[in-house]
C-alpha positions as CSV (number, residue, x, y, z in Angstrom):
1,X,-0.2,0.3,0.1
2,X,2.5,2.4,0.8
3,X,4.8,1.7,-2.2
4,X,1.9,2.0,-4.4
5,X,0.3,5.5,-2.6
6,X,4.0,6.9,-3.6
7,X,4.1,6.0,-6.8
8,X,1.4,7.9,-7.1
9,X,2.2,10.7,-5.6
10,X,5.4,11.1,-7.7
11,X,3.1,11.0,-10.7
12,X,1.1,13.6,-9.7
13,X,4.2,15.5,-8.9
14,X,5.4,14.9,-12.5
15,X,1.8,15.9,-14.0
16,X,1.9,19.2,-12.5
17,X,5.4,20.5,-13.4
18,X,4.5,18.8,-17.2
19,X,1.7,21.1,-16.9
20,X,3.6,23.9,-15.3
21,X,5.7,24.0,-18.5
22,X,3.3,23.9,-20.8
23,X,1.4,27.2,-18.8
24,X,5.2,29.0,-19.1
25,X,5.9,27.7,-22.6
26,X,2.3,29.3,-23.8
27,X,2.5,32.2,-22.1
28,X,6.2,33.0,-23.2
29,X,4.7,32.3,-26.9
30,X,1.7,34.3,-26.5
31,X,4.0,37.2,-24.8
32,X,5.0,39.0,-27.7
33,X,1.7,38.7,-29.8
34,X,-0.3,39.9,-26.7
35,X,2.2,42.9,-26.3
36,X,1.9,44.0,-30.0
37,X,-1.7,43.3,-29.5
38,X,-2.0,45.5,-26.3
39,X,0.2,47.9,-28.5
40,X,-2.1,47.8,-31.9
41,X,-5.0,48.7,-29.3
42,X,-3.4,52.0,-27.4
43,X,-2.6,53.0,-31.2
44,X,-6.4,52.4,-32.2
45,X,-7.3,54.1,-29.1
46,X,-5.1,56.6,-30.0
47,X,-6.2,57.5,-33.6
48,X,-9.7,57.7,-32.1
49,X,-8.8,60.7,-30.2
50,X,-6.9,62.3,-32.7
51,X,-10.4,61.6,-35.1
52,X,-12.8,63.8,-32.0
53,X,-9.9,65.9,-32.2
54,X,-10.1,66.3,-36.1
55,X,-14.2,66.5,-36.3
56,X,-14.0,69.5,-33.7
57,X,-11.5,71.7,-35.8
58,X,-14.0,70.6,-39.0
59,X,-16.7,71.8,-37.0
60,X,-14.9,75.0,-36.0
61,X,-13.7,75.5,-39.5
62,X,-17.5,75.1,-40.6
63,X,-19.0,77.2,-38.6
64,X,-16.4,80.2,-38.6
65,X,-16.6,80.0,-43.0
66,X,-20.3,80.6,-42.6
67,X,-20.2,83.1,-40.0
68,X,-17.8,85.3,-42.4
69,X,-20.5,84.0,-45.2
70,X,-23.0,85.9,-42.7
71,X,-21.1,89.2,-42.7
72,X,-20.4,89.9,-46.7
73,X,-21.8,87.5,-48.7
74,X,-19.0,86.2,-50.3
75,X,-18.2,82.5,-50.9
76,X,-14.5,82.4,-51.6
77,X,-13.6,84.5,-48.1
78,X,-16.2,82.7,-46.3
79,X,-13.8,79.8,-47.8
80,X,-10.1,81.2,-46.5
81,X,-12.0,81.9,-42.8
82,X,-12.9,78.6,-42.4
83,X,-9.2,77.3,-44.1
84,X,-7.5,80.4,-41.5
85,X,-9.6,78.5,-38.6
86,X,-8.5,75.0,-39.7
87,X,-5.0,75.8,-40.2
88,X,-4.7,77.8,-36.6
89,X,-5.8,74.1,-35.0
90,X,-2.9,72.8,-36.7
91,X,-4.2,71.5,-40.0
92,X,-1.3,71.8,-42.5
93,X,-2.0,74.2,-45.5
94,X,-0.2,75.8,-47.9
95,X,1.0,79.3,-48.9
96,X,-0.5,78.9,-52.4
97,X,-4.2,78.2,-51.6
98,X,-6.6,77.2,-55.1
99,X,-9.9,79.0,-55.9
100,X,-11.6,77.2,-58.6
101,X,-14.8,79.6,-58.7
102,X,-16.9,77.0,-61.1
103,X,-17.5,74.5,-58.1
104,X,-16.5,77.5,-55.6
105,X,-14.3,74.8,-54.2
106,X,-10.9,76.2,-52.6
107,X,-8.0,73.9,-51.9
108,X,-5.7,74.3,-49.4
109,X,-3.0,71.2,-48.8
110,X,-5.1,68.9,-46.1
111,X,-8.2,71.2,-46.1
112,X,-10.9,71.0,-48.8
113,X,-13.8,73.4,-48.4
114,X,-16.5,73.8,-50.5
115,X,-19.4,76.4,-50.9
116,X,-22.8,75.3,-52.3
117,X,-26.6,74.9,-51.0
118,X,-27.7,73.7,-48.0
119,X,-28.5,69.8,-47.6
120,X,-31.0,70.8,-44.6
121,X,-32.3,73.3,-46.6
122,X,-31.3,73.4,-50.6
123,X,-32.1,77.5,-51.0
124,X,-30.3,78.2,-47.7
125,X,-26.2,78.7,-48.2
126,X,-23.9,75.6,-47.3
127,X,-20.4,75.2,-46.8
128,X,-18.2,71.4,-46.6
129,X,-15.0,71.7,-44.5
130,X,-13.0,68.3,-45.1
131,X,-9.6,68.1,-43.0
132,X,-6.8,65.8,-43.4
133,X,-3.9,64.7,-41.0
134,X,-1.4,62.2,-41.2
135,X,-1.0,60.3,-37.9
136,X,2.2,58.1,-38.0
137,X,2.4,54.3,-37.7
138,X,4.7,53.0,-34.5
139,X,3.7,49.5,-33.3
140,X,1.3,49.2,-36.3
141,X,4.4,49.4,-38.8
142,X,5.7,45.6,-38.0
143,X,2.4,44.7,-39.8
144,X,2.2,46.7,-42.7
145,X,4.9,48.6,-45.3
146,X,3.2,52.4,-44.2
147,X,4.9,54.8,-41.9
148,X,1.6,56.5,-41.3
149,X,-2.4,56.8,-41.8
150,X,-4.5,59.8,-42.7
151,X,-7.9,60.5,-40.9
152,X,-10.3,62.5,-41.8
153,X,-12.9,64.5,-40.5
154,X,-15.6,66.6,-42.5
155,X,-18.0,69.1,-41.0
156,X,-20.9,71.0,-43.0
157,X,-22.9,74.1,-42.1
158,X,-25.9,75.7,-43.2
159,X,-26.9,79.8,-43.2
160,X,-30.6,79.3,-42.2
161,X,-34.1,81.2,-41.0
162,X,-34.9,85.0,-40.2
163,X,-37.2,86.7,-43.1
164,X,-36.2,89.8,-44.6
165,X,-38.6,92.5,-43.2
166,X,-39.6,96.3,-44.4
167,X,-40.9,97.3,-47.9
168,X,-40.2,95.7,-50.6
169,X,-37.4,97.6,-52.6
170,X,-38.6,98.6,-56.2
171,X,-35.0,99.1,-57.3
172,X,-32.2,96.5,-55.5
173,X,-28.6,97.1,-56.1
174,X,-27.2,93.7,-55.3
175,X,-23.2,93.7,-55.3
176,X,-21.8,94.2,-51.8
177,X,-19.2,96.4,-51.9
178,X,-16.5,93.6,-51.1
179,X,-17.5,92.3,-54.3
180,X,-16.9,95.1,-57.0
181,X,-20.2,96.5,-56.3
182,X,-20.9,99.9,-56.3
183,X,-24.1,100.3,-54.7
184,X,-26.5,103.0,-56.0
185,X,-26.0,105.9,-57.7
186,X,-27.1,109.0,-59.1
187,X,-25.4,112.4,-60.9
188,X,-27.5,115.0,-62.3
189,X,-31.0,115.2,-61.5
190,X,-32.9,112.4,-60.5
191,X,-36.9,111.9,-59.9
192,X,-37.7,109.0,-58.2
193,X,-41.4,107.8,-57.1
194,X,-41.8,105.4,-55.5
195,X,-44.0,105.7,-52.4
196,X,-45.0,102.0,-52.6
197,X,-41.7,100.5,-52.3
198,X,-37.8,101.3,-51.3
199,X,-34.4,101.7,-52.8
200,X,-31.9,99.1,-51.5
201,X,-28.3,98.3,-51.8
202,X,-25.9,95.8,-50.5
203,X,-23.1,98.7,-51.0
204,X,-23.9,102.4,-50.4
205,X,-25.9,104.7,-51.3
206,X,-25.0,107.9,-52.8
207,X,-26.3,110.6,-54.5
208,X,-25.1,113.9,-56.1
209,X,-26.9,116.5,-57.7
210,X,-30.5,117.8,-57.2
211,X,-33.9,115.8,-57.3
212,X,-36.5,114.4,-55.6
213,X,-37.1,110.6,-53.9
214,X,-40.5,109.6,-52.5
215,X,-40.2,106.4,-51.8
216,X,-41.2,104.2,-48.6
217,X,-38.0,103.6,-47.6
218,X,-34.0,104.1,-48.6
219,X,-31.6,101.2,-46.8
220,X,-28.2,100.3,-47.2
221,X,-25.5,97.5,-46.2
222,X,-23.2,100.6,-45.8
223,X,-23.3,104.4,-45.9
224,X,-26.6,106.7,-47.3
225,X,-25.0,109.9,-48.6
226,X,-27.5,112.2,-49.5
227,X,-27.4,116.2,-49.9
228,X,-29.7,118.3,-47.9
229,X,-31.4,120.1,-50.5
230,X,-32.7,116.9,-52.1
231,X,-36.4,116.1,-51.2
232,X,-37.0,112.9,-49.9
233,X,-39.5,111.1,-48.2
234,X,-39.4,107.3,-46.3
235,X,-36.9,106.2,-43.7
236,X,-33.1,106.2,-44.0
237,X,-31.3,102.8,-42.6
238,X,-28.0,102.5,-43.1
239,X,-26.0,99.8,-42.0
240,X,-28.7,97.5,-43.1
241,X,-26.8,94.1,-43.9
242,X,-26.5,92.4,-46.7
243,X,-30.1,91.1,-48.7
244,X,-29.7,87.4,-50.2
245,X,-30.7,87.5,-53.6
246,X,-34.5,86.4,-53.8
247,X,-33.6,84.8,-57.0
248,X,-30.6,82.4,-56.0
249,X,-32.6,79.4,-55.9
250,X,-36.0,80.0,-58.5
251,X,-35.7,77.1,-60.6
252,X,-37.8,78.4,-63.1
253,X,-35.2,81.6,-63.2
254,X,-32.1,79.8,-62.9
255,X,-32.9,77.3,-65.2
256,X,-33.9,79.6,-67.9
257,X,-30.3,81.3,-67.2
258,X,-28.6,77.9,-67.4
259,X,-30.1,77.1,-70.9
260,X,-29.7,80.3,-72.6
261,X,-26.1,80.2,-71.5
262,X,-25.7,77.3,-73.9
263,X,-28.4,78.5,-76.1
264,X,-27.6,79.9,-80.7
265,X,-29.5,81.9,-82.8
266,X,-30.4,83.9,-85.9
267,X,-29.9,88.0,-84.9
268,X,-32.4,90.2,-85.5
269,X,-31.3,93.2,-87.5
270,X,-33.5,96.2,-88.6
271,X,-31.9,98.7,-90.6
272,X,-32.5,100.6,-93.7
273,X,-36.4,100.2,-93.0
274,X,-36.3,96.2,-93.1
275,X,-36.1,93.4,-90.5
276,X,-33.7,90.3,-90.9
277,X,-34.2,87.0,-88.9
278,X,-35.2,83.8,-88.4
279,X,-38.1,83.7,-90.6
280,X,-39.6,80.4,-89.0
281,X,-39.8,83.2,-85.8
282,X,-40.5,86.1,-87.2
283,X,-43.9,87.1,-89.5
284,X,-45.4,90.4,-90.1
285,X,-42.6,91.7,-91.5
286,X,-43.3,94.8,-93.8
287,X,-42.1,98.7,-94.5
288,X,-44.8,101.1,-93.8
289,X,-45.6,105.0,-93.7
290,X,-46.7,106.8,-96.5
291,X,-42.8,106.9,-97.2
292,X,-42.0,103.5,-96.3
293,X,-39.9,104.6,-93.3
294,X,-40.7,102.5,-90.5
295,X,-40.3,98.6,-90.5
296,X,-42.9,96.8,-88.2
297,X,-42.2,93.0,-86.8
298,X,-43.6,90.7,-84.9
299,X,-41.8,88.2,-83.0
300,X,-42.5,84.6,-81.7
301,X,-41.2,83.3,-78.6
302,X,-38.1,81.4,-79.2
303,X,-34.7,81.2,-79.3
304,X,-32.4,83.5,-81.3
305,X,-29.3,85.7,-81.4
306,X,-28.6,89.3,-80.8
307,X,-31.6,92.0,-81.3
308,X,-30.4,94.9,-83.2
309,X,-33.3,97.7,-83.7
310,X,-33.2,100.9,-85.2
311,X,-34.1,102.9,-88.2
312,X,-37.5,103.6,-87.2
313,X,-38.8,99.6,-86.0
314,X,-41.6,98.8,-84.6
315,X,-41.3,95.5,-83.0
316,X,-44.4,93.4,-81.2
317,X,-43.7,90.7,-79.1
318,X,-45.7,87.3,-79.0
319,X,-46.7,86.2,-75.5
320,X,-44.1,83.6,-74.2
321,X,-40.7,83.5,-73.4
322,X,-37.8,84.8,-75.5
323,X,-33.6,83.5,-75.5
324,X,-31.3,86.0,-76.9
325,X,-28.0,84.6,-77.5
326,X,-26.4,88.0,-78.0
327,X,-26.6,91.2,-77.2
328,X,-30.1,93.8,-77.0
329,X,-29.9,97.1,-78.8
330,X,-31.7,99.7,-79.9
331,X,-30.7,103.2,-81.8
332,X,-32.9,105.5,-84.0
333,X,-36.8,105.9,-83.1
334,X,-37.8,102.2,-82.0
335,X,-41.0,101.1,-80.4
336,X,-41.2,97.7,-78.6
337,X,-44.5,96.8,-77.1
338,X,-45.2,93.0,-75.5
339,X,-47.7,91.6,-73.1
340,X,-47.0,88.5,-71.1
341,X,-43.3,88.2,-72.0
342,X,-40.0,87.2,-70.3
343,X,-37.0,88.2,-72.3
344,X,-33.4,86.3,-70.9
345,X,-30.2,87.4,-72.4
346,X,-26.9,86.2,-72.1
347,X,-25.6,90.0,-73.2
348,X,-25.6,93.2,-72.6
349,X,-28.5,96.0,-73.5
350,X,-28.1,99.5,-74.5
351,X,-30.6,101.7,-75.8
352,X,-29.6,105.7,-77.8
353,X,-31.8,107.2,-79.9
354,X,-35.7,107.7,-78.8
355,X,-36.6,104.4,-77.3
356,X,-40.8,103.9,-76.7
357,X,-41.1,100.3,-75.0
358,X,-44.3,98.8,-73.4
359,X,-43.0,95.5,-72.0
360,X,-45.0,93.2,-69.1
361,X,-44.8,90.2,-67.5
362,X,-47.5,87.2,-67.0
363,X,-49.1,86.4,-64.2
364,X,-49.1,82.4,-63.2
365,X,-52.7,82.8,-64.4
366,X,-51.6,84.0,-67.6
367,X,-48.4,82.5,-68.5
368,X,-48.0,81.0,-72.0
369,X,-45.0,79.2,-74.4
370,X,-42.8,79.1,-71.4
371,X,-43.2,83.5,-69.9
372,X,-42.0,83.1,-66.5
373,X,-44.7,84.6,-64.2
374,X,-43.5,88.3,-62.8
375,X,-40.0,88.5,-64.8
376,X,-40.0,90.6,-68.1
377,X,-36.4,90.4,-68.8
378,X,-33.3,88.9,-66.8
379,X,-30.2,88.1,-68.0
380,X,-26.5,87.0,-67.0
381,X,-24.2,89.7,-68.0
382,X,-21.6,91.3,-65.8
383,X,-21.4,93.9,-68.6
384,X,-24.2,97.4,-68.5
385,X,-27.6,97.5,-69.4
386,X,-27.9,100.6,-70.4
387,X,-30.9,102.8,-71.2
388,X,-30.0,106.1,-72.6
389,X,-31.1,108.6,-74.8
390,X,-34.7,109.8,-74.8
391,X,-38.2,108.3,-75.1
392,X,-40.6,106.4,-72.2
393,X,-39.9,102.9,-71.1
394,X,-43.0,101.2,-69.2
395,X,-41.8,98.0,-67.6
396,X,-44.3,95.6,-65.6
397,X,-42.3,93.0,-64.0
398,X,-38.9,92.6,-62.7
399,X,-35.9,93.0,-64.7
400,X,-33.2,91.2,-62.9
401,X,-29.8,91.3,-63.9
402,X,-28.0,90.4,-60.9
403,X,-23.7,90.9,-62.0
404,X,-24.9,93.5,-64.1
405,X,-24.1,97.5,-63.7
406,X,-28.0,98.9,-64.8
407,X,-27.7,102.3,-65.6
408,X,-31.0,105.0,-66.9
409,X,-30.0,108.4,-67.7
410,X,-31.3,111.6,-69.7
411,X,-35.1,111.2,-69.9
412,X,-35.6,107.6,-70.3
413,X,-39.2,107.9,-68.0
414,X,-38.7,104.3,-66.7
415,X,-42.1,104.1,-65.1
416,X,-45.1,101.4,-64.6
417,X,-48.7,101.5,-64.1
418,X,-49.1,98.2,-62.2
419,X,-45.4,97.3,-61.2
420,X,-41.5,97.3,-62.0
421,X,-38.9,96.3,-60.3
422,X,-35.3,96.4,-60.8
423,X,-32.6,93.8,-59.6
424,X,-29.0,94.8,-60.6
425,X,-25.6,94.2,-59.4
426,X,-25.4,98.2,-59.8
427,X,-28.2,101.2,-59.9
428,X,-27.1,104.3,-61.7
429,X,-30.3,106.4,-62.7
430,X,-30.9,109.8,-63.7
431,X,-34.0,111.6,-65.4
432,X,-37.0,110.8,-64.2
433,X,-38.4,107.2,-62.4
434,X,-41.9,106.3,-61.3
435,X,-42.4,102.5,-59.8
436,X,-46.2,102.3,-58.0
437,X,-45.3,99.0,-56.2
438,X,-44.3,95.4,-56.0
439,X,-44.4,92.3,-58.4
440,X,-46.1,90.0,-56.1
441,X,-49.5,89.7,-58.0
442,X,-47.6,88.5,-60.8
443,X,-46.2,85.9,-58.8
444,X,-42.6,87.9,-58.3
445,X,-41.1,87.2,-55.0
446,X,-41.7,89.1,-52.1
447,X,-38.8,90.3,-49.5
448,X,-38.3,93.2,-47.7
449,X,-35.9,95.5,-47.5
450,X,-34.2,94.8,-43.6
451,X,-32.2,91.7,-44.0
452,X,-33.1,88.3,-42.0
453,X,-30.6,87.8,-38.9
454,X,-30.0,83.8,-40.0
455,X,-28.6,81.5,-38.2
456,X,-25.5,79.4,-38.8
457,X,-25.8,75.6,-38.0
458,X,-24.0,72.4,-38.2
459,X,-25.9,69.9,-39.7
460,X,-23.8,67.6,-40.5
C-alpha cells in the first residue's frame, strides 16, 4: 500500500510539473503577440482621439466660414476664413491656396472647403469643410509597409432662419462693396417716385446733384449720402445688412439662365427700314408709312441670336419666353411692345436715340409659351444694361440682372402703371423714374428691405 501510494504521488508531481511547464511555454510564446496586440490597441485608441480632435477642428472651421459669409455674402472669403481656422488648429495648409470659381471649392493642402446649397434646406447657403491629418505608425508599422495613416473629418454648416422685413425694394443694387458693387448712385437731376416700395443697396447709396426721392424707405448695407437740398420721403436706414438674392434658388429663373448660356440662334437686325432674322420666328414684317420709313415686325417666342433694332423699327412680341443668345440694342426711333413676355439674354442691353417700350410680364394665370410669371427681363451678363437717350420705357415686372451695372440716363422715364422692380449688381439713374409697387401680384418673389438675422448651424 505504501509503495503504491508513493508511486501515485510521484506521478502527480510529475504531471503538475509538466502542466506548469506547458503554461510557461504558452505564456512565453504568446507574450510577444499579446504585447503587440496591446500596442496596436493603444495606437488605434490614439487614432480615435485624433479623429475626435479632427472633427472638432472641422466643426469650428465650417462654423467660422459660414459666419464670415453672413457678414458679406462672399463665398471665396468664407472659404478662406474656414481654411484659416483649420490651419490655426494645426491642419497643414499651403502658402498658395487654390480657388475654383466654377465649383466654388478652395483647396489648401490637407484642407478642402466647398461652398454650395444647403443639405437640410436647399435654398439656404451651405459650406462643407474636410480636413485631413497624417498620423505616424509605430507598433502597427510592424504589420504594414505604411509609415503613417491619414485620418479625415468633415463638417457641414448652413446659414438659415429669419425673413427680411420692411418695404419691398423696387430698386435693388445687389452686389456688395467687397464684390465690387458700387451700390445705388445718381448724377445730375434724378426724380424717383415709388412711395409703395423702397430703394435698397447691398453696398452704399450716393446721391449727387438734385432731385426728389419719394419712396417707401431707403436702405443700404453701407452708408447713405443724400444732400440736404434733395427732397426725400421714407425712412433712411444705413448699415442695414446684406440682403441675399431673392431669385438665387428660383428654379424657373435659374433654369432659364442656364439654358440661355448654352443656346445659339439667328440674329434679328432691323436697319434701312427692313428687318431680317429667323423666318420661322418672325411674321408680318413689312415697311410701313407713307414713304416706307418704318419697319414693322412681330416676333414669336423662341431662341434668337442678338437683337439690333433701329431705323424706326416697330417690334411686337407675342406672349411667351424669348431667349436672346447675345446683345440687345436699339437706336434711332424704336418702338417695342409685348404683353405676357419674359426676355432672357446672355449679353448686354444698350439703347440710344428715342425708345418707346411697353413690356409686361405674365402672371401665373396668364403665363403661356414658357413665360416666367413676374419676370419681364433677366440676364446673366456682367456687363451693362443701359437705357439712355430719350423716350418712355414702361416696364411691368421684374428686371433681374444680378451681375450687371444698370443705368438709366437722360429722360428715359422708366415708369409703370402696375409694378416694376429692377434688381441689378449696381444701379445708376438720372432723369425721371416712377415705380408704383412690388410685383408679387404677378408671381414675383416677396422680400423686404431689412436683412434677416440668420443663424449658423452645423447640420452634418
